[in-house]
C-alpha positions, 0 to 999 in steps of 0.5 A: 500500500505504501509503494502504491501511494508513493507512485500514485502521488508521483504520477499525479504530480507529473500528470498535473505538470504535463497537463499544464505544459500541454495546455500552454503548447496548445494555446501557443499553437492557436495564437498563430491563427488569424483574428476572427473577422468579428474582432478585426480592428481590435489591434493594429499591427504594432499592438498585435505584435505586442500582444503576441510578445506579451503572451509568449513571455507569459507562457514561458514564465508559466513553464518555468514556474510550473517546472520549479514547483513540480521539482519542489513537490517531488523533492518534498515528497519523494526526496524526504522534504516532508519528513525533514520538516516533520522532524524539525517541527517535532523537535521544536515542540511535543504538542501535536497542535503546535507541531502541525502549525509549525510544519504548515508554516515552514511549508508555506514559507518555503513555497513563498520564498520560491515564488518570490523571484518569479513574482518579482520578474512577473511584476518588474520584468514582464508587466513593467516592460509592457506598460502595465506595472505601477507598483513601486519596489516599496509598495511591492515589499509592503504588499508582501509583508501585509499579505504574509502577516494576513495569511499567517494570521487567518490561516493560523486561526483556521488551521488551529480550529480545524486541527482542534476539531480533528483531535477532539472528534475525529469521526465527525471531523469532516462535517464539523470542519466543513461547517466551520469553514463555510461560516468563515467563507460566508463571513469573508465574502460578506465583509471582504470589501470592508475588512480585507480590501482596505488593508491594501487599497483605498476605497472612496465613495463615487462622487456625485455626477453623471456616472453615479446618477446613471448607475443608481438609475439602472440599479433602481430600474433593474431592482439591483439593491446597492448599499454604496458605490466606491472607487478603488485606487487600482491605478497605484498597482496596474493600468489594468481595469476591473469592477465587482460587487460584494455582499448579499441581499440589500447589502451589495457594494459596487466597487469600480477601479479608477482605471475602469472609470478612465477607460470606459464611457458612462454607458459602457460602465453601466453595461458592465454593471448590468452584467453583474446585475444579471448575475444577481437576477439569476441568483448565480451567487447563491447557486455558485455558493451552493455548489461550492458548499457541496463540493467542499463537503465532498472534499472534507469527507475524503480528507477525513478518510485520508487523515487516518491512514498511516500509509499516506504519511509513510509514503513520504517517509514519516513514521505515522499519520499526522494531520499536517503530513496527511493534509499536505499529501491529500492535496495531491491525491485530490487532484483528479477530483479537483480537475473534474470538478473544475471542468464542470464548474467552468462549464457552469460559470460560462453558462452563467456568463452567457445568461448575465450577458443576455440580461444586458442585451434585454436592457438595451446595453449590448452595444455598450458592453461589446465596445467596453469588452473590446476596450478592456481586451485591447488594453490588457493585451488579451489573447483573442484566439485561445485553443478550444480545449484550453477554454474547455479546461480552464476558462470560467468565462466565454472567450471575447469572440464567443461573448460578442457573437452571442450579444450581436 
C-alpha cells in the first residue's frame, strides 16, 4: 500500500505538470491563427505584435514556474522534504497542535520564498516592460509583508480550529470542519470589501455626477439593491481595469477601479454593471455558493478518510499519520477530483456568463458592453484566439469572440 501511494502521488504530480505544459503548447499553437473577422480592428499591427510578445513571455514564465514547483513537490515528497520538516517541527515542540502549525508554516514559507523571484520578474520584468506595472519596489515589499502577516494570521486561526476539531472528534471531523469553514467563507465574502480590501487599497465613495446618477438609475430600474458605490485606487498597482460587487441581499457594494472609470464611457460602465446585475437576477451567487458548499463537503469527507491512514504519511517517509503530513499529501491525491470538478464548474460559470450577458442585451446595453469588452481586451493585451480545449479546461468565462457573437 505504501509503494502504491508513493507512485500514485508521483504520477499525479507529473500528470498535473504535463497537463499544464500541454495546455500552454496548445494555446501557443492557436495564437498563430488569424483574428476572427468579428474582432478585426481590435489591434493594429504594432499592438498585435505586442500582444503576441506579451503572451509568449507569459507562457514561458508559466513553464518555468510550473517546472520549479513540480521539482519542489517531488523533492518534498519523494526526496524526504516532508519528513525533514516533520522532524524539525517535532523537535521544536511535543504538542501535536503546535507541531502541525509549525510544519504548515515552514511549508508555506518555503513555497513563498520560491515564488518570490518569479513574482518579482512577473511584476518588474514582464508587466513593467509592457506598460502595465505601477507598483513601486516599496509598495511591492509592503504588499508582501501585509499579505504574509494576513495569511499567517487567518490561516493560523483556521488551521488551529480545524486541527482542534480533528483531535477532539475525529469521526465527525469532516462535517464539523466543513461547517466551520463555510461560516468563515460566508463571513469573508460578506465583509471582504470592508475588512480585507482596505488593508491594501483605498476605497472612496463615487462622487456625485453623471456616472453615479446613471448607475443608481439602472440599479433602481433593474431592482439591483446597492448599499454604496466606491472607487478603488487600482491605478497605484496596474493600468489594468476591473469592477465587482460584494455582499448579499440589500447589502451589495459596487466597487469600480479608477482605471475602469478612465477607460470606459458612462454607458459602457453601466453595461458592465448590468452584467453583474444579471448575475444577481439569476441568483448565480447563491447557486455558485451552493455548489461550492457541496463540493467542499465532498472534499472534507475524503480528507477525513485520508487523515487516518498511516500509509499516506509513510509514503513520504514519516513514521505515522499526522494531520499536517496527511493534509499536505491529500492535496495531491485530490487532484483528479479537483480537475473534474473544475471542468464542470467552468462549464457552469460560462453558462452563467452567457445568461448575465443576455440580461444586458434585454436592457438595451449590448452595444455598450461589446465596445467596453473590446476596450478592456485591447488594453490588457488579451489573447483573442485561445485553443478550444484550453477554454474547455480552464476558462470560467466565454472567450471575447464567443461573448460578442452571442450579444450581436
